[in-house]
C-alpha positions in Angstrom: 0.0 0.0 0.0 2.8 2.4 -0.8 2.4 5.3 -3.2 4.4 5.0 -6.4 8.0 5.9 -5.7 9.8 8.5 -7.7 13.0 7.7 -5.9 15.2 4.7 -6.4 15.2 2.0 -3.8 12.8 -0.4 -2.1 9.4 0.6 -0.9 9.0 1.3 2.8 8.0 -1.8 4.7 6.8 0.2 7.8 5.2 3.1 5.9 1.9 2.9 7.9 4.0 3.0 11.2 5.9 6.1 10.0 2.6 7.8 8.9 1.0 7.0 12.3 4.1 8.4 14.1 3.8 11.5 12.0 0.2 11.9 13.0 1.1 11.4 16.6 3.7 14.1 16.2 1.1 16.4 14.8 -1.2 15.7 17.8 1.6 16.3 20.3 2.6 19.6 18.7 -1.0 20.7 18.7 -1.4 19.7 22.3 1.7 21.7 23.3 0.4 24.7 21.3 -2.9 24.6 23.2 -1.6 24.3 26.7 -2.3 27.5 28.6 1.0 29.1 29.5 1.8 31.9 31.9 2.6 35.2 30.2 5.7 34.9 28.1 8.5 37.4 28.6 9.6 39.3 25.4 13.1 37.8 25.5 11.5 34.5 24.5 9.9 35.8 21.3 12.9 34.9 19.1 13.1 31.4 20.6 9.3 30.9 20.0 9.7 31.7 16.3 12.8 29.5 16.0 10.8 26.6 17.6 8.0 27.2 15.2 10.3 27.1 12.2 12.2 24.0 13.4 8.9 22.1 14.2 7.5 22.8 10.7 10.7 22.0 8.9 10.7 18.7 10.7 7.1 18.1 9.8 7.7 18.8 6.2 10.8 16.6 6.0 9.0 13.9 8.0 6.1 13.7 5.5 8.2 14.3 2.5 10.1 11.1 3.4 6.8 9.3 3.1 5.4 10.7 -0.1 6.8 11.0 -3.6 8.1 14.3 -4.8 5.1 15.1 -6.9 3.1 15.2 -3.6 5.3 17.7 -1.8 3.1 20.7 -2.7 0.1 18.8 -1.2 2.1 18.1 1.9 3.2 21.8 2.1 -0.4 23.0 1.8 -1.8 20.5 4.3 0.8 21.5 6.9 0.1 25.2 6.1 -3.5 24.5 6.9 -2.5 22.8 10.1 -0.4 25.8 11.1 -3.4 28.2 10.4 -5.7 25.9 12.4 -3.2 25.8 15.3 -3.1 29.6 15.4 -6.9 29.9 15.3 -7.2 27.4 18.1 -4.6 29.2 20.2 -6.7 32.3 20.1 -9.3 30.4 22.1 -6.8 29.5 24.9 -6.1 31.7 27.9 -2.6 33.4 27.7 -2.3 32.2 24.1 -2.6 34.3 21.0 -3.0 33.8 17.3 0.1 35.5 15.9 0.8 36.1 12.2 4.5 36.0 13.0 4.1 32.4 14.2 2.4 31.5 10.9 5.3 33.2 9.0 7.8 31.2 11.1 5.8 28.1 10.2 6.0 28.9 6.5 9.8 29.6 6.8 10.1 26.1 8.4 8.0 24.5 5.7 10.0 26.1 3.0 13.2 25.0 4.7 11.9 21.5 5.0 10.8 21.5 1.4 14.3 22.4 0.3 15.8 19.7 2.5 13.4 17.2 1.0 15.3 17.5 -2.3 18.4 16.2 -0.5 19.2 12.6 0.7 17.5 13.6 4.0 14.1 12.8 2.4 15.2 9.2 2.5 15.2 9.2 6.3 12.6 6.4 6.7 14.7 4.2 4.4 17.8 4.8 6.5 15.8 4.2 9.6 14.4 0.9 8.3 17.9 -0.1 7.2 19.3 0.7 10.7 16.5 -1.3 12.3 17.2 -4.3 10.1 13.9 -4.3 8.3 14.0 -6.5 5.2 12.4 -5.4 2.0 10.9 -7.5 -0.7 11.7 -5.2 -3.6 
């Protein structure tokens, strides 16, 4: 049940596991984003944006490793919608705010992840399965 590969190499044996882990990652990040926090000090503003960018770069790279390149735009758009939803939900949580700057940091992270997806890093699940000793039929 793997999508057609546009990369050389065997199909992922644990693709469903990697997708489930990615969905769990999405849920954990959303949960962290919706936890009410005490008022943040302004010195943490830069760190907050860096975390947003890193998280969304990781998400883009994670899912890019599971889909063929011709699906990267769809992954990018889905994760952008996820970022917008996260900001809208944060506006409903005490001491949390919907910030356009957070969404921009998400987009910077997604763009970074997109660029990294065109490197060997996009084969991370293949490397992981190899390290775990997973045997492939192809």
